[in-house]
C-alpha positions as CSV (number, residue, x, y, z in Angstrom):
1,M,7.2,-34.0,-27.5
2,Q,9.5,-31.4,-25.9
3,T,8.4,-29.1,-23.1
4,L,9.6,-25.5,-23.3
5,K,10.6,-23.9,-20.1
6,A,10.2,-20.1,-19.7
7,P,13.2,-18.3,-19.2
8,H,13.8,-16.9,-15.6
9,P,13.1,-13.1,-15.5
10,K,16.4,-11.0,-15.1
11,T,17.1,-10.0,-11.6
12,R,16.7,-6.3,-10.8
13,T,19.7,-4.5,-9.4
14,G,19.3,-2.6,-6.4
15,I,16.9,-4.8,-4.6
16,A,18.1,-6.0,-1.4
17,V,16.6,-8.0,1.4
18,V,16.0,-6.0,4.5
19,E,15.0,-8.5,6.9
20,D,15.0,-12.4,6.6
21,Y,13.4,-14.6,9.2
22,D,11.2,-17.7,9.5
23,V,7.7,-17.8,10.7
24,A,5.4,-20.6,11.5
25,A,1.7,-20.5,11.0
26,D,-0.5,-21.0,14.1
27,A,-3.5,-23.3,14.4
28,K,-5.8,-21.0,12.6
29,K,-3.1,-20.7,9.6
30,R,-2.2,-17.1,10.7
31,I,1.2,-15.6,10.9
32,S,2.7,-12.2,12.4
33,L,4.5,-9.7,10.4
34,R,7.2,-8.0,12.5
35,G,7.6,-4.4,12.1
36,A,4.6,-4.0,9.7
37,K,4.1,-0.3,8.8
38,T,0.3,-0.9,8.0
39,K,-2.3,-2.8,9.4
40,Y,-4.2,-4.1,6.4
41,F,-2.7,-6.0,3.5
42,H,-4.0,-7.4,0.2
43,V,-2.7,-11.0,-0.3
44,K,-2.1,-12.6,-3.7
45,A,-1.4,-16.4,-3.6
46,F,0.4,-17.9,-6.6
47,S,0.3,-21.5,-7.8
48,N,4.1,-21.7,-7.2
49,G,3.7,-21.0,-3.4
50,F,4.7,-17.3,-3.6
51,Y,2.7,-14.8,-1.8
52,L,2.7,-11.2,-2.5
53,L,1.5,-8.8,0.3
54,E,0.5,-5.1,-0.7
55,P,-0.1,-2.6,2.0
56,R,-3.9,-1.6,1.9
57,V,-5.2,1.7,2.2
58,L,-8.8,2.8,3.1
59,V,-9.6,2.6,-0.8
60,P,-7.8,1.0,-3.8
61,P,-6.0,3.7,-5.6
62,Q,-7.8,2.6,-8.9
63,A,-11.2,3.5,-7.1
64,I,-10.5,7.3,-7.2
65,S,-11.9,8.9,-10.2
66,T,-9.7,11.1,-12.6
67,R,-11.9,14.1,-11.9
68,S,-11.3,13.6,-7.9
69,L,-7.6,13.3,-8.6
70,K,-7.5,16.4,-10.7
71,M,-9.4,18.4,-7.9
72,L,-6.9,17.1,-5.3
73,D,-3.9,18.1,-7.6
74,K,-5.4,21.6,-8.0
75,S,-6.0,21.8,-4.1
76,V,-2.5,20.9,-3.3
77,G,-1.2,23.3,-6.0
78,N,-3.4,26.1,-4.3
79,L,-2.1,25.1,-1.0
80,R,1.5,25.4,-2.1
81,K,1.1,28.7,-3.5
82,G,-0.5,30.0,-0.3
83,L,-4.3,30.3,-1.7
84,V,-5.9,29.0,1.2
85,S,-8.9,30.2,3.3
86,A,-8.6,31.8,6.6
87,P,-8.4,29.5,9.6
88,I,-11.7,28.2,11.0
89,D,-12.5,28.3,14.6
90,L,-13.8,25.0,15.8
91,T,-13.6,25.6,19.5
92,A,-17.5,25.9,19.8
93,F,-17.7,22.2,19.0
94,I,-15.1,20.9,21.6
95,E,-16.8,19.7,24.6
96,D,-15.3,20.4,28.1
């Protein structure tokens, strides 16, 4: 019986390696990312040894409801049009 191999996906053009370095895990299996732009990452480990790190924000983007997204879009549109309220004076809340 023959085994079929899946064809390799075509490589995308325009993707370049920005930084290439080796890193060793410490005794607790931790590594350090140099120049990381975010503090938290979501890690996916694949069976072939590939790890995918995605920057994590306070909430995953899928957790925001469509109603909230529509309200945010409307608010940003109003801000760009200049439809904003008067500035609020918060100096009474500042402790000296």
